[in-house]
C-alpha distance (Angstrom), angle and dihedral (degrees) to the residues before:
residue distance angle dihedral
M1 . . .
K2 3.78 . .
P3 3.93 118.3 .
I4 3.70 117.9 -99.9
I5 3.76 92.5 -114.6
N6 3.96 103.7 52.9
L7 3.76 120.8 161.5
E8 3.89 94.0 167.7
G9 3.74 109.1 143.8
K10 3.76 94.1 16.0
V11 3.79 128.4 122.8
G12 3.80 120.1 -149.2
L13 3.80 136.7 -175.0
I14 3.80 115.0 -144.7
T15 3.79 123.2 -172.3
G16 3.73 132.1 -178.8
I17 3.78 106.0 52.9
A18 3.83 108.3 147.5
N19 3.86 100.3 156.1
E20 3.81 143.2 -30.6
K21 3.87 92.0 -63.9
S22 3.81 95.5 53.7
I23 3.83 118.4 119.8
S24 3.94 87.8 -128.7
T25 3.74 90.2 56.8
G26 3.79 89.8 62.2
V27 3.80 88.3 43.4
A28 3.89 90.6 54.2
E29 3.75 92.5 46.2
S30 3.84 94.9 52.9
C31 3.78 93.4 43.0
I32 3.75 93.4 50.4
E33 3.68 92.7 46.3
A34 3.86 90.2 52.9
G35 3.84 87.1 55.3
A36 3.89 105.7 -96.4
K37 3.72 124.7 144.4
V38 3.79 104.1 -131.3
V39 3.86 134.5 -158.3
I40 3.79 113.3 -154.0
T41 3.89 126.2 -160.8
Y42 3.74 133.3 -152.5
Q43 3.87 128.7 -159.9
N44 3.73 101.2 -136.6
E45 3.91 142.7 -28.3
K46 3.86 93.8 -75.9
T47 3.72 93.1 56.2
L48 3.87 92.8 45.4
A49 3.76 88.6 66.0
F50 3.83 90.4 64.6
L51 3.77 93.0 41.8
E52 3.89 99.0 54.8
P53 3.91 95.6 76.6
I54 3.85 88.8 53.2
V55 3.67 94.2 45.4
T56 3.96 90.8 50.2
R57 3.82 92.1 46.3
L58 3.93 92.7 48.1
G59 3.92 92.5 42.6
V60 3.87 90.6 -125.1
E61 3.84 113.4 174.9
D62 3.82 101.1 -173.4
V63 3.75 118.9 58.7
L64 3.91 114.0 162.6
L65 3.82 138.8 -179.2
L66 3.77 112.6 -107.4
D67 3.78 116.3 170.6
V68 4.01 103.6 166.9
T69 3.83 89.2 -155.6
K70 3.82 88.1 64.9
P71 3.86 110.0 56.9
E72 3.72 92.7 -164.3
T73 3.75 91.1 68.5
M74 3.77 93.3 55.7
D75 3.87 91.5 48.3
D76 3.74 86.5 52.8
V77 3.82 96.1 49.8
F78 3.87 91.0 53.5
A79 3.66 94.4 42.7
K80 3.79 91.7 53.1
I81 3.83 91.3 47.4
D82 3.73 90.6 51.1
A83 3.79 94.0 47.3
K84 3.83 93.6 51.4
Y85 3.81 103.9 31.6
G86 3.76 105.1 18.0
K87 3.80 91.1 -144.6
L88 3.79 144.6 41.3
D89 3.80 125.0 -143.4
F90 3.85 102.2 -176.9
A91 3.73 141.5 6.8
I92 3.83 128.9 -161.9
H93 3.83 119.2 -151.0
S94 3.79 111.8 -162.7
M95 3.74 113.1 153.4
A96 3.76 139.4 106.3
F97 3.66 141.9 162.2
A98 3.86 143.2 -179.1
K99 3.68 131.5 166.0
R100 3.82 111.5 -97.3
D101 3.87 95.1 -115.2
D102 3.84 88.4 51.4
L103 3.71 92.6 48.4
H104 3.79 97.4 49.6
G105 3.78 100.0 26.6
R106 3.84 130.8 77.0
V107 3.72 118.2 -69.5
V108 3.75 89.8 -132.5
D109 3.84 88.4 60.5
T110 3.81 94.2 51.2
S111 3.86 109.7 126.9
A112 3.79 118.5 -127.4
D113 3.84 88.9 -116.6
G114 3.71 93.1 48.1
F115 3.73 91.1 48.9
A116 3.75 91.9 49.0
L117 3.71 94.4 49.5
A118 3.72 95.1 48.5
M119 3.85 93.6 48.5
D120 3.85 91.8 45.6
V121 3.82 95.8 51.3
S122 3.76 97.3 34.9
T123 3.81 103.9 36.0
H124 3.84 118.2 8.3
S125 3.82 88.1 49.2
F126 3.72 87.0 68.7
V127 3.78 91.9 53.5
R128 3.77 91.4 47.8
L129 3.81 89.5 47.9
A130 3.93 89.7 53.4
R131 3.73 92.1 49.2
K132 3.79 93.4 51.7
A133 3.73 92.1 44.2
E134 3.81 96.5 47.7
P135 3.92 96.1 82.0
L136 3.73 91.2 50.1
F137 3.81 94.5 44.6
D138 3.91 83.8 52.9
K139 3.83 90.5 59.0
A140 3.82 88.2 51.3
G141 3.78 92.7 52.5
G142 3.88 91.9 -112.3
G143 3.81 137.6 -16.4
S144 3.78 149.3 -155.7
L145 3.80 130.9 -111.8
I146 3.76 120.5 -166.8
T147 3.79 126.3 -177.3
M148 3.91 130.6 -174.5
T149 3.78 118.8 -120.1
Y150 3.81 136.1 164.8
L151 3.86 139.5 -141.9
G152 3.79 90.4 -102.8
S153 3.96 84.5 80.2
E154 3.81 87.8 75.6
K155 3.72 108.3 13.9
V156 3.95 129.0 51.2
I157 3.68 108.3 -102.3
A158 3.89 116.4 -172.8
N159 3.92 114.9 -114.9
Y160 3.94 90.0 9.0
G161 3.81 90.3 103.3
V162 3.83 114.3 154.7
M163 3.78 94.9 3.7
G164 3.91 87.7 71.4
L165 3.85 85.6 62.1
C166 3.75 92.1 47.8
K167 3.87 94.2 48.6
A168 3.80 88.5 49.3
A169 3.74 90.7 53.6
L170 3.73 89.7 44.6
E171 3.89 92.9 57.3
A172 3.76 87.2 47.5
A173 3.81 92.6 54.8
T174 3.79 88.2 47.8
R175 3.71 90.1 60.2
Y176 3.74 97.2 42.7
M177 3.86 94.7 48.0
A178 3.77 90.4 45.0
F179 3.88 86.6 58.4
E180 3.78 93.8 44.3
L181 3.72 99.8 43.3
G182 3.77 98.5 37.0
P183 3.91 96.0 89.7
K184 3.87 84.6 62.5
N185 3.77 92.7 53.6
I186 3.78 92.7 -108.5
R187 3.85 114.8 138.2
V188 3.73 125.1 -156.1
N189 3.80 123.5 -160.1
A190 3.86 139.8 163.9
I191 3.70 126.3 -144.7
S192 3.81 119.9 -151.4
P193 3.76 112.7 -160.5
G194 3.73 126.4 -164.9
P195 3.83 116.6 -114.9
L196 3.75 113.5 -63.7
M197 3.85 128.1 164.4
T198 3.73 108.5 -99.2
R199 3.80 129.4 149.9
A200 3.85 88.5 -100.3
A201 3.83 91.0 49.9
S202 3.77 92.3 49.7
G203 3.91 86.7 69.4
I204 3.80 93.4 63.7
A205 3.73 115.3 92.5
G206 3.90 113.5 -123.6
F207 3.81 91.5 14.2
D208 3.85 90.3 142.0
G209 3.73 88.3 61.0
L210 3.80 92.5 51.6
M211 3.77 89.9 54.5
A212 3.87 92.2 47.9
A213 3.79 89.8 49.0
A214 3.90 90.7 49.7
V215 3.83 91.5 54.6
D216 3.77 92.8 44.1
R217 3.88 99.3 46.6
S218 3.83 105.3 26.4
P219 3.84 111.3 101.5
L220 3.80 88.9 -123.9
H221 3.84 94.9 46.1
R222 3.75 98.9 -143.3
L223 3.83 139.5 89.7
V224 3.70 125.5 -104.2
T225 3.81 126.0 -118.4
P226 3.72 138.6 -140.2
E227 3.74 87.8 -108.2
D228 3.89 91.9 56.2
I229 3.83 89.3 56.6
G230 3.80 90.2 40.6
A231 3.91 89.1 58.1
L232 3.76 94.6 50.8
T233 3.83 91.2 46.2
A234 3.82 93.0 52.7
F235 3.71 89.5 48.5
L236 3.91 93.9 50.1
V237 3.71 94.1 48.6
S238 3.85 94.1 46.6
D239 3.61 126.1 82.3
A240 3.86 88.9 -99.2
G241 3.67 85.9 72.3
R242 3.71 94.2 48.1
N243 3.96 94.4 124.2
M244 3.74 99.7 41.3
S245 3.92 114.1 96.8
G246 3.78 140.6 141.3
G247 3.87 92.0 23.9
V248 3.77 134.9 130.0
H249 3.90 107.8 -138.2
F250 3.64 120.5 -162.7
V251 3.84 125.2 -144.2
D252 3.75 100.2 -178.7
A253 3.72 112.0 113.3
G254 3.78 88.1 -99.5
Y255 3.79 94.9 -62.7
N256 3.93 92.6 136.0
I257 3.87 92.6 65.8
I258 3.78 93.3 58.5
G259 3.88 113.6 99.7
């Protein structure tokens, strides 16, 4: 009998690995363990140096440059996946960026340029990723898109600033694309992890306090790990999650239910 979460024969694209503590590292580990062949991306040569030990440990063959501010790199990623595998079964979007002043400052003080940059990298990049993945999903008879969001999309989180707006838009994009792509058997979901110390999180002022509050107030009184998020991701992109689409799925030890 095959395991419930079985990704054998499936090809996935995973973005957002910066180091061993990245959410996407846990995602890659879980998907590979379930049998998937994964393609991993890196942002630039500097980040590649941190990625190489992970790639070696996981035995990943395909490591491709993807800078979402440079459209030609996204074109190249999907062209290479098509040339080698002829299809794509799932894609993981895990990237966000805002200028420090816009992240820590007041939303009302956000510049037009800062707002546009944050939305482009954090939200519209998911839309572009979906557009590029769609033809390769068609070749696989369907597919699954996953993005990473945060509770700051619906609740005010101190020092999260413009990123809260970006995550709210990201979740709306998840719902609309789930509706639009559903007839082609393409599922779209968002995962909302609780606070965990990643490189991105280290840029948020007072983040240690957020983690302490999560342990203190969540029903399970513990922090989540990249492996927890990886396990849910592997489930959602597998056939076991075939009827789940358009949702925001919390992995936060229950913190989101607390008033």
